[in-house]
N, C-alpha and C positions, 0 to 999 in steps of 0.2 A: 558432531551433530548438534544442531541448535535445539533449544527447548521446544520450539514449535514442531520440529521434526519428531522429537521424542514423543510429544503429546499425541501424535497421529498413529503411534504403534499400538495395536490392540492389546488391551490388558490380558486377554485370554491366552496370549503367547506364554508357553511354559518356559522354564529355565533353559531347557535343551534347545528348543527352536530359537530362543533369544540369542544363545551363544553362537548358534549356526548363522543367524542373521548378521550378527556383529562381525563374525569371521569373514562372511562374504563382503560386508561393507568395507572392512579394513583392507582386505585383499584387493579390492577394486579401486578404492579411493586413495590409498597410501601412495601407490606409484604415480597417480595423477598429481597429488600434492607435492611429491618429490620432484616431478618434472616441472611443476609451476615454480617451485622454489629455485631450481636450477636455472630456469629461464629468467627469473627476476634478478639473479645475481649478475653483476657487471663482469666479474672475472670468472672464467671457466678453469677447468683443471690445467689446461695448457698455460694459462697466465700464471697460475699458482706455482707450476713447475719452474717457469722462467724466474719468478721472484725468489723461489727457494734456492735455485742455482746461484743467482747473483748474491743473495745473502751469505751463502757459504763462502763465496769468493771474497766478499767484504770482510767476513770474520777472520779469514786466514791470511789474506794478502794486503789488507788495507788498514783496518782498525787497529792491529797491533802496532802500527808505525805512526798513527796520527799525531800523537803527542810530540814525537820527535820532529815530524815535518812542520807542525805548527810552530815549534821553537825555532827551527831553522828558517822559517819564512817561505818555504817552497816544498812542494811534493814533487817527486820524480815523474813527470807527466808521461814521458815516453815508456818508462817501465810499466806504470799503471795502465796506460792506454793499450799497450801491447797485450797485457793479460786480459783486459776487457774485450779487445778485438778478437783474440783467439777464441774466446768463449761465445762470440757472436753478439755481444751486447752493444757494439757501437753502430750496428746497422740493422736494428730490429725491423724498422719499417722501410729500409732502403732496398732498391732492386736487387734480385738474386744474381743477375748477370754481373754485378759489380761487387759481389761478396756479401750482400745483405740477406736477411731472412725473408723479406717480402711480405711481412705481416702487416695487419691494419694498425691504426694509431692507438687502439686500446692497449696494445702490447707495449707501446712506448710509454704510456701512462703507467702501466703496471711496472715497467722497469724504473720509472721515476720515483714511484712510491717505495720500491725496494731499495733504490739508491740512497733514499733519505735515512737509511739505517747507518750510514757512515757517521762517525762520531764527530763530525764538524760540517760546516756548511760549505767550505771552500772546494773540496774535491768533487762533491756532486755538481756544484756550479760549473767547474771547469769541464766535467764530463758533458753536462747539458749544452755548453757552448759548442762542443763537437757534434752532438747528435740532434739538437733542436734549434740551434741558432746559426751556425755557419754552413750547414749542409742541406737543409730542406729545399731551398731554391735550386741549389746545385743539382740535387737528385731529380727534381721535378722539371726543370727548364734547361739545364746544361746540355752542351753538345757531347757527343761520345768522346771527344778529345779531352775536354775538361773533367769528365767523369772518370776517364782512365787515369789521368794525371793527378787528380786531387781527391775525388770521392772514393775510389777503390782503396788507396792506401790509408785513407782516413777511417774507413770501415774496418780495415784490418788492424789498425792501430799502429801502423808504420809511420804515419804523419800525425802531427798535432796541429789543430787549427785555431784560429781566433776570428773574431768578427770586428770589423772596423766601421762602426757607424758614428758613435758619439764623438764629439770634438770639444775643445776647451770653451768655445762659445755657446755650446748647447748640446744636450743629449737627447731629450725627449722630442725636441723640435727638429725632426729629421729633415723636413723640407728646406730648412735654412742652412744646411751644412755647406761648408766653404771648399772642401778638398776637390781638386779638379783632376780630371784625366783627359788630356788633350790628344786628339788623334794626330799621329805623324806617320804617314805611310802605313806600314803593317803593324805599328806599335801604338801603345798609349804612353804618354809622358805624364806621370802623376806628381803633383805638388800639393802640400798641405800637411795637416797633422790630425792625429786621432788621440782620443783620451780615454782613460779608464778601460784599457784593453786587457781582458782576462787571458791568461796563458801567453802574454806578450814575450816573455824572455825564452820560452820554450817552443813557441809555435813555429811550424815549418811553412805555413802559408796562411794568408788572411783573405777572408771573404770581405772585400772592401766596397763600400758604397761611395761613389764619387760623382761629381758633375761631369758629364761628357758632352755637354752642349750649353748654349746660352738661353735655352727655352724656358718654358714655365717650370716652376720648381718641382711639380709633381710628374713632369714628363721629360726632364733633362738629366736624369740620373741613371747610372748603370752599376750592376754588381760585377766585380772583376776579381778573379783569383790571382793573388799576388804572392809569389814565393818570398819568404822573409829574408832570404840571403841575397836578395837583389841589391846591387849597388845603389846607394842613395837613401837607403832606409836606416834611420838612426833611432835607437831606443834611449829615452831619457832615463834618469834614475828610477829605481823601483819605488812605487808609491806606498807610503807607510800608512796602512789602513788600520782602523780600530778593530776590525773583525776580518773574517775570511783570511786569516794570517798565512795559511799555507798555499794560498793562490797568489802567483805572481802577477802584478798589475803595473802597467806603465803608460806613459805618454809616448807616442810614436810620431816621428817626423819623416815626411817624404820630400826629397829634394831631387827633382828630375829623375824620378825612378821610371825606367823603361821596361815595360812588359809587353809581350805579344798581344795584339788585338784579339787573337783567337782565345785568349783567356777570359773573355767576357762570358757571363752566364745569361743565356737566352738572348733576347733582343736588346739592342742598344736603346736606351731611353725608358726602359721598363723596370729599372732598378727600384724605383720607389714603390711600385706596385708589388714587385717580388718581395721587397723587405716587409711591407705591410702583411703579406701572406705568411712570411716567416714569423712575424710577431705573434700570430695566432698560436703557432705551436710553442713558441718561446713562453708565452704567458700561461698556457695550459701546463707546460712542463714546470714552470715556476711554482704553480699551485700544487702539483703532484709532489714535488720535492720537499714541500713543507709538512705534508701530513705525518710522516714518521717522526720528524723532530718534535712536532707538537704533542704526538702521543707519548714520546719519550719524556718530554718535560712534565707532563701530567703524571705518568707512571713513576718516575723517579721522585717526584714531589710527594706522591702518596706513600712511597716507601719511607722517605725521610721523616715525614710528619707522623707516621705510624710509630716510628722508633724514638723519635725525639720527645722527651718528657718535659713538660713545663707545668708548674702548679699542680704536680701530683697526678697528672694524666697525659696521654699522648696528645700532641698538637692536633692531630686529625680529628680528635673527639670534639673540638670546637666547632659548633654548627656553622659558623661563617666559613671555615676552611673547607669542610667537606661539601657544603652547599656550593661554594665558589668553584671547586674542582668539578662538580657535577654540571655546572653551567658551562665551564670551559670544554668539557667532554662533548656536551651537546653542540656547541659551536663547531667543533672539529667535524662532527658528523654532518652538519649543515653544509660545510665547505666540501666535504667529500661527495655529497649528493649533487651539489652544483657542478662540480668537476666532472663527474660521471655523465650528467646530462649533456653538458657542453661537448664532451668527447664523443658521445653517441651521435649527436647531431653533426659533428665535424666529420666523423667517419661516413656518415650518410650523405656527405656532399653539401651540407648547409654552411652558410656564412655564420660563423659563431663569433665575430668580432665583438659584439656586445657582451655575450656570455663569457668569452675568454677575458675580457676586460674586467668583468664582474669577478671572475675567479682570481685574477691577479690582485685586484683591489681587496677582496675579502681576505686572501691569504696574507697579504702584506700587513693588513690591520690586525688580523688575528694573531700572527706570530708576535707582534708587539704586545698585544694584550695578554696572551698566555705566558710568554716568557717573563714579562714583568710581574704578573700575578704570582707565578710560581717562584720566581726569584725572591719575592717578598717573604714567602713562607719558609725560605731557607735561612733567613736572618743573616747574621754576619758571614756564614759559609757562602751565601749567595754572592757576596762581594769579593770572593777570591777566584783565582784561576784554577782552583782544584776540583771544581764540580762542573759537570756537563751542562747544566742549566745556564750557568753564566756564559759559557761559550756560545750557546745558541742565542742567548740574549744579545750578544755582540754581533754574531754572524748574521742572523736573520733580520736584523734591522735593515739590511740592504734590500730586502724584498719590496719595500714601499718606495724605493728610489730607483734601483736598476731595472732595465727593461721597460721603462716607462713609469714615471712617478705616479703616486696615487691621484694627484690632481689631473694628470693626463687621462688616467683611466676614467675619472668622473666625467671629463669633458667628452670622451668617446661615448660613454653610456648616455649622457644628456643628448648627444647628437642623434643617437639611434632612437631615443624617446621623443625627439622633435621639440626639445625645450632649450637647446643651446642657443643663446642670443646670436643673431647674425650681425656682423659689422655693418655700419651704415654705408649705403652706396655712395661712391664718389660722385660729386656734382660734375656734370660735363661743362 
């Protein structure tokens, strides 16, 4: 109760009536306050239960093996995806008729946050390729045939997918890709190459973006489901990356690869549009996946600096260090609020391209800032491979590059703000 409200209570009330009045006030207002708090929370009990179930699976089936998989340079995608699929985590938002849970996208964000508790960046990224990059357009626009052949077994974890958009000549500039899929009877004949393909050596199929006509670059592309055992597909050597060590990545060549035309997703020529829509979920997922690692970096750094003694006191006692950690924690909460707002609007049917780009931009820059600041407080230990902060420092650097570089996100945001310079019109 406010001071103004208290001042209006007559002073002649005795202690007994006062207690009765307060009892009635608390009994009537507390449920309302509780309801308001529950309504203001982004996650409900069902979201929390999903997250807790996933965290248990991560603690028992994934994290105990991460160090070994990082050293080996690859995690067993089929084994891990099957366990996730059996638990329902690969089809949270996908249609129930194909094995999904049919939930709204807030549950996918809840899953992304929980998935960030894996003690490396590679495995969450590989899972996100399956759930938020290769299958959203398939689930939304695909025919019953391609959903039965590719979506249902991806949801169950029987198939591992990859996304084929980036090429050696460019990644973020999707409109300029060179790979072609030429129509020949009832088939497409695919030629070209794709670069930076996550899950490349273990994937059973690819969601491929290719030019299917000679028209305008935004209207001549199609998404096609391509089985990875099709003759003519050649995988180059595994790319040796500085981070994401347990995720297999490769360049892929297509030489007269023949696939049925019925493997197309949606309408021919709509691939660019479909991929832009997929990017919305990909970029929201990228932000969700960073929240837990950022919290872990801060939490582990607090523990270390509290125990680490220097000049007769814990490092954490230095004002700069605990003030800096407070600043970083504040930034994480700002990112979380932005992500939740964008997700709510997306679930409501709004175009969140601008906000999703902001989420991607903010998360990419924040993981660099937090991992670098925290690493500094670890001193020499931070420069070893023995602490989790250094692994996140390497792994999460990709967030500002993959799925659209920071500079592309800025261009998109500027476009929606109406401040992106327009190229000069060609003289007739």
